[in-house]
C-alpha positions in Angstrom: -179.3 -61.1 28.3 -177.0 -62.4 25.5 -180.1 -65.1 23.8 -182.3 -61.8 24.1 -179.9 -59.6 21.8 -178.9 -62.3 19.3 -182.6 -63.1 18.9 -182.5 -59.2 18.4 -179.2 -59.5 15.9 -181.0 -62.6 14.1 -183.6 -60.4 13.3 -182.7 -57.7 11.8 -180.3 -59.7 9.5 -183.6 -61.4 8.5 -184.7 -57.7 7.4 -181.7 -56.1 5.7 -181.7 -59.7 3.5 -184.7 -59.1 2.8 -184.3 -54.9 1.3 -181.4 -57.1 0.3 -183.8 -58.5 -2.6 -184.2 -62.0 -1.3 -187.6 -63.3 -1.0 -187.7 -66.2 0.4 -186.0 -66.0 4.1 -185.1 -68.0 7.4 -184.1 -67.8 10.9 -182.7 -70.5 13.2 -183.3 -73.3 10.7 -182.7 -77.1 10.8 -182.9 -79.6 8.3 -182.5 -83.6 8.6 -179.6 -83.8 6.4 -177.4 -80.3 7.5 -175.1 -80.2 10.0 -175.3 -76.1 9.6 -177.9 -74.4 11.0 -177.2 -70.7 10.0 -179.0 -67.8 11.7 -180.4 -66.1 8.6 -180.3 -67.9 5.4 -182.6 -66.2 1.8 -182.5 -67.0 -1.7 -182.7 -65.3 -4.4 -183.6 -66.6 -8.0 -179.4 -66.9 -8.1 -177.4 -67.1 -5.2 -178.3 -67.5 -0.7 -176.8 -66.2 1.0 -176.6 -66.2 5.5 -175.7 -63.8 8.0 -174.4 -65.1 11.1 -174.9 -63.9 14.4 -172.6 -63.6 17.2 -174.0 -61.4 20.1 -170.4 -62.0 22.3 -166.9 -62.4 20.6 -166.3 -66.2 22.7 -169.0 -67.2 19.8 -167.0 -65.6 17.0 -164.5 -67.4 18.2 -165.9 -70.7 18.8 -167.5 -69.8 14.4 -164.3 -70.6 13.6 -163.7 -74.5 14.6 -166.7 -75.1 12.5 -166.1 -77.6 9.7 -168.6 -75.2 7.4 -166.2 -72.9 8.0 -162.8 -74.7 6.9 -164.1 -76.1 3.8 -164.8 -74.8 0.9 -168.1 -76.4 0.0 -168.5 -77.7 3.0 -171.5 -74.6 4.7 -174.4 -73.1 3.3 -174.7 -69.8 1.3 -172.8 -68.1 -2.2 -172.2 -64.6 0.2 -171.6 -64.5 4.2 -172.3 -62.2 7.3 -171.9 -61.6 10.1 -173.9 -59.0 11.9 -172.9 -58.2 15.3 -173.0 -55.1 18.2 -170.9 -52.7 16.9 -166.7 -53.0 16.9 -167.2 -56.7 19.0 -165.7 -58.3 15.3 -162.7 -55.7 14.1 -163.0 -56.2 9.6 -159.4 -57.5 9.9 -160.5 -60.7 12.6 -162.9 -61.3 9.3 -161.8 -65.3 8.0 -161.8 -64.4 3.6 -164.1 -63.7 1.4 -166.8 -62.5 4.4 -168.7 -59.7 5.2 -169.4 -57.8 8.7 -172.8 -55.7 9.0 -172.9 -53.8 12.6 -175.5 -53.2 15.0 -177.0 -50.1 16.3 -181.1 -49.7 18.0 -181.6 -51.2 14.5 -180.6 -49.2 12.1 -177.7 -51.9 9.8 -174.6 -50.5 8.7 -172.8 -52.4 6.4 -169.1 -52.1 7.1 -167.0 -54.8 4.9 -169.4 -55.9 1.9 -169.8 -55.0 -1.9 -171.0 -52.6 -3.4 -174.4 -52.5 -5.1 -177.6 -54.1 -4.9 -175.9 -56.8 -7.3 -175.3 -60.2 -6.2 -174.3 -62.1 -9.2 -174.3 -65.5 -9.3 -171.1 -68.2 -8.2 -168.4 -67.1 -10.7 -170.9 -64.7 -12.5 -168.8 -60.7 -12.0 -171.4 -57.9 -13.8 -169.5 -55.3 -15.4 -168.2 -52.6 -13.3 -169.5 -54.7 -10.7 -166.4 -57.1 -9.9 -165.5 -57.5 -6.4 -168.6 -59.7 -5.6 -166.2 -62.0 -7.2 -164.2 -61.6 -3.9 -166.7 -62.3 -1.9 -168.4 -65.4 -3.0 -168.0 -69.2 -1.5 -168.5 -72.0 -2.8 -171.7 -73.2 -1.6 -172.6 -77.1 0.3 -175.9 -77.5 -2.7 -177.3 -80.7 -2.1 -177.8 -79.0 1.6 -178.6 -75.8 0.2 -181.6 -78.0 -1.4 -183.0 -79.1 1.2 -182.8 -76.1 3.3 -185.1 -74.5 0.5 -187.1 -77.7 0.7 -188.2 -77.6 3.7 -188.9 -73.8 3.8 -191.1 -74.8 1.0 -192.6 -78.1 2.6 -193.4 -76.0 5.7 -194.6 -72.8 4.0 -197.3 -75.5 2.1 -198.2 -76.9 4.7 -199.4 -73.3 6.7 -196.0 -73.8 8.9 -193.5 -71.1 10.2 -189.7 -71.2 9.2 -188.8 -68.4 11.6 -187.9 -70.6 15.1 -189.1 -66.9 17.0 -192.3 -67.2 15.2 -192.7 -70.9 15.3 -192.5 -69.7 19.7 -195.4 -67.1 19.5 -198.2 -68.5 16.6 -197.7 -72.2 17.6 -201.5 -72.8 17.9 -202.7 -73.3 21.4 -204.3 -76.8 22.5 -208.2 -76.7 23.2 -210.4 -78.4 25.4 -212.7 -80.9 24.6 
């Protein structure tokens, strides 16, 4: 059950990032040289975002122990969000600069996030949208470059960049 719920949250998080204008989105991607395995990562021309799916309180609480959560410059994503069932995580429990998305069925409820669909680059602000600065993290740019390269390489070879697609769309062996 928890695995199915996590997969559902991950798929909805990927769909949400695409709706926010992130043209490159991958789920549960593993890359050599990068310890972090984000549930969803997306890239726009000027920034990146990570969505971490949490299906249980224990999973959410364990996330705080990851070095990518405790050291600025260690994690992926200029913008970072948790996505979970309604009420699992309370806004006051969020780490600094994190957003919160609830899922009700197949619908996303944006609980904590800056207003507008601006997504400025790190350190940049847009008139009337200064709240975005409060949500910016300094990402590990080397790790992000590795992830982006891995996505591009996989797509150039016709490979899936989504773990679930890779499982369901892998070619069937042929009998000689």
